[in-house]
Jmol script that loads the backbone (N, CA, C; Angstrom):
load data "model"
ATOM      1  N   UNK A   1      27.530  20.084  18.731  1.00  0.00           N
ATOM      2  CA  UNK A   1      26.403  19.369  19.301  1.00  0.00           C
ATOM      3  C   UNK A   1      25.532  18.829  18.162  1.00  0.00           C
ATOM      4  N   UNK A   2      25.192  17.579  18.233  1.00  0.00           N
ATOM      5  CA  UNK A   2      24.342  16.966  17.215  1.00  0.00           C
ATOM      6  C   UNK A   2      22.882  17.156  17.575  1.00  0.00           C
ATOM      7  N   UNK A   3      22.113  17.521  16.599  1.00  0.00           N
ATOM      8  CA  UNK A   3      20.682  17.718  16.838  1.00  0.00           C
ATOM      9  C   UNK A   3      19.927  16.533  16.269  1.00  0.00           C
ATOM     10  N   UNK A   4      19.004  16.025  17.029  1.00  0.00           N
ATOM     11  CA  UNK A   4      18.177  14.908  16.558  1.00  0.00           C
ATOM     12  C   UNK A   4      17.162  15.433  15.563  1.00  0.00           C
ATOM     13  N   UNK A   5      17.021  14.727  14.461  1.00  0.00           N
ATOM     14  CA  UNK A   5      16.029  15.128  13.471  1.00  0.00           C
ATOM     15  C   UNK A   5      14.877  14.147  13.508  1.00  0.00           C
ATOM     16  N   UNK A   6      13.705  14.666  13.367  1.00  0.00           N
ATOM     17  CA  UNK A   6      12.514  13.814  13.345  1.00  0.00           C
ATOM     18  C   UNK A   6      12.313  13.279  11.947  1.00  0.00           C
ATOM     19  N   UNK A   7      11.919  12.023  11.873  1.00  0.00           N
ATOM     20  CA  UNK A   7      11.590  11.430  10.577  1.00  0.00           C
ATOM     21  C   UNK A   7      10.196  11.872  10.179  1.00  0.00           C
ATOM     22  N   UNK A   8      10.049  12.215   8.932  1.00  0.00           N
ATOM     23  CA  UNK A   8       8.719  12.558   8.441  1.00  0.00           C
ATOM     24  C   UNK A   8       7.961  11.280   8.156  1.00  0.00           C
ATOM     25  N   UNK A   9       6.724  11.246   8.588  1.00  0.00           N
ATOM     26  CA  UNK A   9       5.893  10.079   8.319  1.00  0.00           C
ATOM     27  C   UNK A   9       5.423  10.103   6.875  1.00  0.00           C
ATOM     28  N   UNK A  10       5.179   8.932   6.363  1.00  0.00           N
ATOM     29  CA  UNK A  10       4.667   8.814   5.007  1.00  0.00           C
ATOM     30  C   UNK A  10       3.286   9.458   4.933  1.00  0.00           C
ATOM     31  N   UNK A  11       3.045  10.211   3.895  1.00  0.00           N
ATOM     32  CA  UNK A  11       1.755  10.876   3.766  1.00  0.00           C
ATOM     33  C   UNK A  11       0.731  10.020   3.042  1.00  0.00           C
ATOM     34  N   UNK A  12       1.166   8.868   2.557  1.00  0.00           N
ATOM     35  CA  UNK A  12       0.213   8.012   1.858  1.00  0.00           C
ATOM     36  C   UNK A  12      -0.553   7.167   2.870  1.00  0.00           C
ATOM     37  N   UNK A  13      -1.786   6.819   2.558  1.00  0.00           N
ATOM     38  CA  UNK A  13      -2.580   5.995   3.467  1.00  0.00           C
ATOM     39  C   UNK A  13      -1.937   4.622   3.674  1.00  0.00           C
ATOM     40  N   UNK A  14      -2.084   4.090   4.881  1.00  0.00           N
ATOM     41  CA  UNK A  14      -1.523   2.777   5.187  1.00  0.00           C
ATOM     42  C   UNK A  14      -2.652   1.767   5.346  1.00  0.00           C
ATOM     43  N   UNK A  15      -2.444   0.526   4.930  1.00  0.00           N
ATOM     44  CA  UNK A  15      -3.478  -0.503   5.060  1.00  0.00           C
ATOM     45  C   UNK A  15      -3.736  -0.831   6.531  1.00  0.00           C
ATOM     46  N   UNK A  16      -5.001  -1.038   6.883  1.00  0.00           N
ATOM     47  CA  UNK A  16      -5.342  -1.379   8.261  1.00  0.00           C
ATOM     48  C   UNK A  16      -5.167  -2.860   8.539  1.00  0.00           C
ATOM     49  N   UNK A  17      -5.110  -3.686   7.499  1.00  0.00           N
ATOM     50  CA  UNK A  17      -4.931  -5.127   7.653  1.00  0.00           C
ATOM     51  C   UNK A  17      -3.674  -5.545   6.873  1.00  0.00           C
ATOM     52  N   UNK A  18      -2.489  -5.461   7.506  1.00  0.00           N
ATOM     53  CA  UNK A  18      -1.245  -5.742   6.789  1.00  0.00           C
ATOM     54  C   UNK A  18      -1.143  -7.169   6.254  1.00  0.00           C
ATOM     55  N   UNK A  19      -1.719  -8.146   6.942  1.00  0.00           N
ATOM     56  CA  UNK A  19      -1.651  -9.539   6.478  1.00  0.00           C
ATOM     57  C   UNK A  19      -2.423  -9.710   5.173  1.00  0.00           C
ATOM     58  N   UNK A  20      -3.622  -9.156   5.107  1.00  0.00           N
ATOM     59  CA  UNK A  20      -4.420  -9.224   3.885  1.00  0.00           C
ATOM     60  C   UNK A  20      -3.714  -8.478   2.758  1.00  0.00           C
ATOM     61  N   UNK A  21      -3.159  -7.312   3.071  1.00  0.00           N
ATOM     62  CA  UNK A  21      -2.452  -6.520   2.066  1.00  0.00           C
ATOM     63  C   UNK A  21      -1.268  -7.304   1.500  1.00  0.00           C
ATOM     64  N   UNK A  22      -0.542  -8.003   2.365  1.00  0.00           N
ATOM     65  CA  UNK A  22       0.607  -8.801   1.914  1.00  0.00           C
ATOM     66  C   UNK A  22       0.163  -9.939   1.002  1.00  0.00           C
ATOM     67  N   UNK A  23      -0.969 -10.584   1.326  1.00  0.00           N
ATOM     68  CA  UNK A  23      -1.475 -11.671   0.477  1.00  0.00           C
ATOM     69  C   UNK A  23      -1.880 -11.146  -0.893  1.00  0.00           C
ATOM     70  N   UNK A  24      -2.565 -10.007  -0.925  1.00  0.00           N
ATOM     71  CA  UNK A  24      -3.012  -9.428  -2.198  1.00  0.00           C
ATOM     72  C   UNK A  24      -1.803  -8.944  -3.004  1.00  0.00           C
ATOM     73  N   UNK A  25      -0.801  -8.395  -2.317  1.00  0.00           N
ATOM     74  CA  UNK A  25       0.404  -7.934  -3.007  1.00  0.00           C
ATOM     75  C   UNK A  25       1.150  -9.113  -3.634  1.00  0.00           C
ATOM     76  N   UNK A  26       1.206 -10.233  -2.929  1.00  0.00           N
ATOM     77  CA  UNK A  26       1.846 -11.436  -3.478  1.00  0.00           C
ATOM     78  C   UNK A  26       1.082 -11.930  -4.702  1.00  0.00           C
ATOM     79  N   UNK A  27      -0.246 -11.852  -4.648  1.00  0.00           N
ATOM     80  CA  UNK A  27      -1.065 -12.255  -5.795  1.00  0.00           C
ATOM     81  C   UNK A  27      -0.811 -11.325  -6.981  1.00  0.00           C
ATOM     82  N   UNK A  28      -0.639 -10.036  -6.713  1.00  0.00           N
ATOM     83  CA  UNK A  28      -0.360  -9.070  -7.784  1.00  0.00           C
ATOM     84  C   UNK A  28       0.990  -9.369  -8.434  1.00  0.00           C
ATOM     85  N   UNK A  29       1.971  -9.761  -7.627  1.00  0.00           N
ATOM     86  CA  UNK A  29       3.294 -10.079  -8.177  1.00  0.00           C
ATOM     87  C   UNK A  29       3.242 -11.318  -9.061  1.00  0.00           C
ATOM     88  N   UNK A  30       2.371 -12.274  -8.704  1.00  0.00           N
ATOM     89  CA  UNK A  30       2.215 -13.468  -9.538  1.00  0.00           C
ATOM     90  C   UNK A  30       1.433 -13.160 -10.813  1.00  0.00           C
ATOM     91  N   UNK A  31       0.445 -12.276 -10.702  1.00  0.00           N
ATOM     92  CA  UNK A  31      -0.466 -11.994 -11.812  1.00  0.00           C
ATOM     93  C   UNK A  31       0.174 -11.137 -12.909  1.00  0.00           C
ATOM     94  N   UNK A  32       0.998 -10.159 -12.521  1.00  0.00           N
ATOM     95  CA  UNK A  32       1.557  -9.207 -13.477  1.00  0.00           C
ATOM     96  C   UNK A  32       3.045  -9.460 -13.674  1.00  0.00           C
ATOM     97  N   UNK A  33       3.465  -9.475 -14.933  1.00  0.00           N
ATOM     98  CA  UNK A  33       4.883  -9.716 -15.217  1.00  0.00           C
ATOM     99  C   UNK A  33       5.745  -8.529 -14.799  1.00  0.00           C
ATOM    100  N   UNK A  34       5.195  -7.324 -14.855  1.00  0.00           N
ATOM    101  CA  UNK A  34       5.914  -6.133 -14.420  1.00  0.00           C
ATOM    102  C   UNK A  34       5.282  -5.615 -13.141  1.00  0.00           C
ATOM    103  N   UNK A  35       6.000  -5.775 -12.034  1.00  0.00           N
ATOM    104  CA  UNK A  35       5.537  -5.233 -10.758  1.00  0.00           C
ATOM    105  C   UNK A  35       6.727  -4.583 -10.093  1.00  0.00           C
ATOM    106  N   UNK A  36       6.624  -3.373  -9.617  1.00  0.00           N
ATOM    107  CA  UNK A  36       5.446  -2.526  -9.540  1.00  0.00           C
ATOM    108  C   UNK A  36       5.182  -1.778 -10.846  1.00  0.00           C
ATOM    109  N   UNK A  37       3.926  -1.565 -11.108  1.00  0.00           N
ATOM    110  CA  UNK A  37       3.492  -0.736 -12.231  1.00  0.00           C
ATOM    111  C   UNK A  37       2.191  -0.067 -11.817  1.00  0.00           C
ATOM    112  N   UNK A  38       1.819   0.976 -12.515  1.00  0.00           N
ATOM    113  CA  UNK A  38       0.590   1.692 -12.178  1.00  0.00           C
ATOM    114  C   UNK A  38      -0.619   0.767 -12.305  1.00  0.00           C
ATOM    115  N   UNK A  39      -0.634  -0.050 -13.344  1.00  0.00           N
ATOM    116  CA  UNK A  39      -1.756  -0.968 -13.571  1.00  0.00           C
ATOM    117  C   UNK A  39      -1.830  -2.010 -12.455  1.00  0.00           C
ATOM    118  N   UNK A  40      -0.683  -2.575 -12.081  1.00  0.00           N
ATOM    119  CA  UNK A  40      -0.657  -3.596 -11.029  1.00  0.00           C
ATOM    120  C   UNK A  40      -1.044  -2.999  -9.677  1.00  0.00           C
ATOM    121  N   UNK A  41      -0.578  -1.788  -9.392  1.00  0.00           N
ATOM    122  CA  UNK A  41      -0.912  -1.159  -8.113  1.00  0.00           C
ATOM    123  C   UNK A  41      -2.382  -0.789  -8.032  1.00  0.00           C
ATOM    124  N   UNK A  42      -2.974  -0.368  -9.143  1.00  0.00           N
ATOM    125  CA  UNK A  42      -4.405  -0.058  -9.112  1.00  0.00           C
ATOM    126  C   UNK A  42      -5.206  -1.336  -8.898  1.00  0.00           C
ATOM    127  N   UNK A  43      -4.765  -2.445  -9.493  1.00  0.00           N
ATOM    128  CA  UNK A  43      -5.427  -3.736  -9.269  1.00  0.00           C
ATOM    129  C   UNK A  43      -5.300  -4.135  -7.803  1.00  0.00           C
ATOM    130  N   UNK A  44      -4.107  -3.929  -7.230  1.00  0.00           N
ATOM    131  CA  UNK A  44      -3.869  -4.274  -5.829  1.00  0.00           C
ATOM    132  C   UNK A  44      -4.840  -3.528  -4.914  1.00  0.00           C
ATOM    133  N   UNK A  45      -4.995  -2.233  -5.115  1.00  0.00           N
ATOM    134  CA  UNK A  45      -5.885  -1.432  -4.269  1.00  0.00           C
ATOM    135  C   UNK A  45      -7.333  -1.886  -4.424  1.00  0.00           C
ATOM    136  N   UNK A  46      -7.767  -2.115  -5.673  1.00  0.00           N
ATOM    137  CA  UNK A  46      -9.151  -2.564  -5.899  1.00  0.00           C
ATOM    138  C   UNK A  46      -9.404  -3.917  -5.259  1.00  0.00           C
ATOM    139  N   UNK A  47      -8.462  -4.843  -5.421  1.00  0.00           N
ATOM    140  CA  UNK A  47      -8.619  -6.194  -4.881  1.00  0.00           C
ATOM    141  C   UNK A  47      -8.587  -6.175  -3.351  1.00  0.00           C
ATOM    142  N   UNK A  48      -7.705  -5.383  -2.778  1.00  0.00           N
ATOM    143  CA  UNK A  48      -7.608  -5.257  -1.319  1.00  0.00           C
ATOM    144  C   UNK A  48      -8.917  -4.729  -0.739  1.00  0.00           C
ATOM    145  N   UNK A  49      -9.481  -3.703  -1.372  1.00  0.00           N
ATOM    146  CA  UNK A  49     -10.755  -3.148  -0.903  1.00  0.00           C
ATOM    147  C   UNK A  49     -11.900  -4.132  -1.113  1.00  0.00           C
ATOM    148  N   UNK A  50     -11.865  -4.875  -2.231  1.00  0.00           N
ATOM    149  CA  UNK A  50     -12.915  -5.853  -2.518  1.00  0.00           C
ATOM    150  C   UNK A  50     -12.926  -6.956  -1.461  1.00  0.00           C
ATOM    151  N   UNK A  51     -11.749  -7.314  -0.965  1.00  0.00           N
ATOM    152  CA  UNK A  51     -11.641  -8.364   0.054  1.00  0.00           C
ATOM    153  C   UNK A  51     -11.879  -7.839   1.467  1.00  0.00           C
ATOM    154  N   UNK A  52     -12.250  -6.576   1.580  1.00  0.00           N
ATOM    155  CA  UNK A  52     -12.613  -6.024   2.886  1.00  0.00           C
ATOM    156  C   UNK A  52     -11.553  -5.172   3.544  1.00  0.00           C
ATOM    157  N   UNK A  53     -10.475  -4.889   2.857  1.00  0.00           N
ATOM    158  CA  UNK A  53      -9.417  -4.069   3.431  1.00  0.00           C
ATOM    159  C   UNK A  53      -9.777  -2.593   3.410  1.00  0.00           C
ATOM    160  N   UNK A  54      -9.214  -1.867   4.357  1.00  0.00           N
ATOM    161  CA  UNK A  54      -9.418  -0.418   4.430  1.00  0.00           C
ATOM    162  C   UNK A  54      -8.072   0.249   4.644  1.00  0.00           C
ATOM    163  N   UNK A  55      -8.050   1.559   4.460  1.00  0.00           N
ATOM    164  CA  UNK A  55      -6.829   2.328   4.639  1.00  0.00           C
ATOM    165  C   UNK A  55      -7.007   3.334   5.758  1.00  0.00           C
ATOM    166  N   UNK A  56      -5.900   3.662   6.426  1.00  0.00           N
ATOM    167  CA  UNK A  56      -5.891   4.676   7.476  1.00  0.00           C
ATOM    168  C   UNK A  56      -5.018   5.820   6.980  1.00  0.00           C
ATOM    169  N   UNK A  57      -5.498   7.030   7.129  1.00  0.00           N
ATOM    170  CA  UNK A  57      -4.721   8.193   6.704  1.00  0.00           C
ATOM    171  C   UNK A  57      -5.503   9.037   5.714  1.00  0.00           C
ATOM    172  N   UNK A  58      -4.911  10.170   5.383  1.00  0.00           N
ATOM    173  CA  UNK A  58      -5.563  11.087   4.460  1.00  0.00           C
ATOM    174  C   UNK A  58      -5.392  10.634   3.026  1.00  0.00           C
ATOM    175  N   UNK A  59      -6.384  10.947   2.217  1.00  0.00           N
ATOM    176  CA  UNK A  59      -6.289  10.705   0.779  1.00  0.00           C
ATOM    177  C   UNK A  59      -5.331  11.721   0.179  1.00  0.00           C
ATOM    178  N   UNK A  60      -4.467  11.284  -0.737  1.00  0.00           N
ATOM    179  CA  UNK A  60      -3.598  12.274  -1.388  1.00  0.00           C
ATOM    180  C   UNK A  60      -4.428  13.198  -2.274  1.00  0.00           C
ATOM    181  N   UNK A  61      -4.063  14.468  -2.282  1.00  0.00           N
ATOM    182  CA  UNK A  61      -4.832  15.437  -3.080  1.00  0.00           C
ATOM    183  C   UNK A  61      -4.171  15.719  -4.395  1.00  0.00           C
TER     184      UNK A  61
END
end "model"
wireframe off; spacefill off
backbone 0.3
color backbone group
């Protein structure tokens, strides 16, 4: 008998405005020659929040 397994949800916060997040992510890919990188991702989060984006979910500890 096969048992169904539940998928674990991602524990990282998810953006509440996916369209805005996609636009900022595209801008990050154009701006930085190496993407993904820690520097580019930190810029993405700062820029997304600056443009009014928010996240849903718990902060990683």
